[in-house]
C-alpha positions as CSV (number, residue, x, y, z in Angstrom):
1,M,107.0,117.4,112.7
2,S,106.1,120.6,114.5
3,D,104.5,122.2,111.5
4,L,102.2,119.2,110.9
5,D,98.8,119.0,112.6
6,D,97.7,115.9,114.5
7,K,95.9,114.4,111.4
8,S,99.1,114.7,109.2
9,Q,101.2,113.2,112.0
10,Q,98.8,110.4,112.3
11,I,98.9,109.8,108.6
12,L,102.7,109.7,108.7
13,R,102.7,107.2,111.6
14,I,100.4,104.8,109.6
15,L,102.3,105.2,106.4
16,Q,105.6,104.5,108.1
17,R,104.2,101.1,109.3
18,E,102.0,100.4,106.3
19,G,103.3,102.2,103.2
20,R,101.0,100.3,100.8
21,I,97.8,101.1,102.7
22,A,94.9,102.1,100.4
23,N,94.0,105.7,100.6
24,L,90.4,104.7,101.4
25,E,91.5,102.7,104.4
26,L,94.0,105.4,105.5
27,A,91.3,108.1,105.3
28,D,88.9,105.9,107.3
29,R,91.5,105.3,110.1
30,V,92.4,109.0,110.5
31,G,88.8,110.2,110.2
32,L,89.1,112.1,106.9
33,S,87.4,112.0,103.6
34,P,89.4,110.1,101.0
35,S,90.0,113.3,99.0
36,A,91.2,115.3,102.0
37,C,93.5,112.4,103.1
38,L,95.0,112.1,99.6
39,R,95.5,115.9,99.4
40,R,97.5,115.7,102.7
41,V,99.6,112.8,101.5
42,Q,100.4,114.5,98.2
43,D,101.2,117.8,100.0
44,M,103.6,116.0,102.3
45,E,105.2,114.3,99.3
46,R,105.5,117.6,97.4
47,R,107.1,119.3,100.5
48,G,109.6,116.5,100.8
49,I,108.3,115.2,104.2
50,I,107.5,111.9,102.6
51,T,110.5,111.1,100.4
52,G,109.6,107.7,99.1
53,Y,108.2,104.3,99.8
54,R,110.2,101.1,100.2
55,A,109.7,97.3,100.4
56,V,110.8,95.9,103.7
57,V,112.6,92.7,102.8
58,D,113.5,89.7,105.1
59,P,117.3,89.5,104.8
60,A,117.5,85.8,105.5
61,K,115.1,85.0,102.6
62,T,117.4,87.0,100.3
63,G,120.6,85.2,101.3
64,I,121.7,87.7,104.0
65,G,122.8,85.8,107.1
66,F,125.2,88.3,108.7
67,V,124.4,91.8,109.8
68,A,126.8,94.1,111.6
69,Y,127.3,97.7,112.6
70,V,130.8,99.0,111.9
71,T,132.4,102.1,113.4
72,V,135.0,103.7,111.1
73,G,137.6,106.2,112.3
74,L,139.6,108.1,109.6
75,S,143.3,109.0,110.0
76,Q,142.7,112.3,108.1
77,H,139.8,114.5,108.9
78,T,139.8,116.4,105.6
79,K,136.8,117.1,103.4
80,A,138.5,115.2,100.6
81,A,139.0,112.0,102.8
82,Q,135.4,112.1,103.9
83,A,134.1,112.6,100.4
84,E,136.1,109.7,99.1
85,F,135.0,107.4,102.0
86,E,131.4,108.4,101.4
87,R,131.8,107.7,97.6
88,L,133.1,104.2,98.4
89,M,130.3,103.4,100.8
90,R,127.6,104.5,98.3
91,A,129.2,102.1,95.8
92,A,129.3,99.1,98.2
93,P,126.1,97.0,98.1
94,Q,127.0,95.5,101.5
95,V,126.7,98.9,103.1
96,R,122.9,99.4,103.7
97,E,123.4,102.5,105.8
98,C,126.3,105.1,106.3
99,H,126.0,107.8,108.9
100,N,128.5,110.6,109.6
101,I,128.5,110.8,113.4
102,T,130.0,112.7,116.2
103,G,132.3,111.2,118.9
104,T,135.6,109.3,118.7
105,V,134.9,108.0,115.1
106,E,133.5,109.5,112.0
107,Y,131.1,106.9,110.6
108,L,128.7,104.3,111.6
109,L,127.8,101.7,108.9
110,R,125.1,99.0,108.8
111,V,126.6,96.2,106.8
112,E,124.8,93.1,105.4
113,A,126.6,90.1,104.0
114,R,125.8,86.5,103.1
115,D,127.8,85.1,106.0
116,L,130.9,85.7,108.1
117,P,133.5,84.8,105.4
118,A,131.7,87.2,103.0
119,Y,131.8,89.9,105.6
120,K,135.5,89.2,106.4
121,H,136.3,89.6,102.7
122,F,134.5,93.0,102.6
123,H,136.2,94.0,105.9
124,T,139.6,93.2,104.7
125,E,139.6,93.8,100.9
126,Y,137.2,96.8,100.8
127,L,137.2,98.7,104.1
128,G,140.8,97.7,105.0
129,A,142.0,99.0,101.7
130,F,140.8,102.5,102.2
131,P,144.0,104.7,102.5
132,Y,142.7,107.0,105.3
133,L,141.4,104.2,107.6
134,N,142.5,104.5,111.2
135,T,140.1,102.3,113.1
136,L,137.4,99.7,112.4
137,T,135.2,98.2,115.1
138,T,132.6,95.6,114.2
139,L,129.5,95.0,116.3
140,V,127.7,91.8,115.2
141,V,123.9,91.9,115.3
142,M,122.7,88.8,117.2
143,G,119.0,89.7,117.0
144,S,116.7,92.7,116.4
145,P,113.7,92.7,118.8
146,K,112.7,96.1,117.4
147,D,113.5,97.4,114.0
148,E,111.3,100.2,112.5
149,R,113.5,100.9,109.5
150,A,111.5,100.8,106.3
């Protein structure tokens, strides 16, 4: 955010917490006229700084009772193996996030499932069936005292 001035950074912080805030209220909170505020928001959208707006959903109210982070190590470190793994992860609705990371494994996934048996099925039948899989480690989320994903 180094090329953004203080007002634009303030706008971004508010929008990250309250994406549906009315422009009039946003402008008032950052001390700009509504038109100047809207121009800044539109400019950040045009420049790709703001890439979208999302609904934050309560997983429990949508039938998600199990959340885990999964580390994945591949047996082959080729571009083709990684591309195939990433394609499979994009197609899996249980995988809410997929990150290519550094370290002893290649990927970190955030997986949401109805319950433990549903996760076990995904783990065994989907992840376990990937031909270039070397290691899988599941870290079960027991609680999330801070979660700023939106």
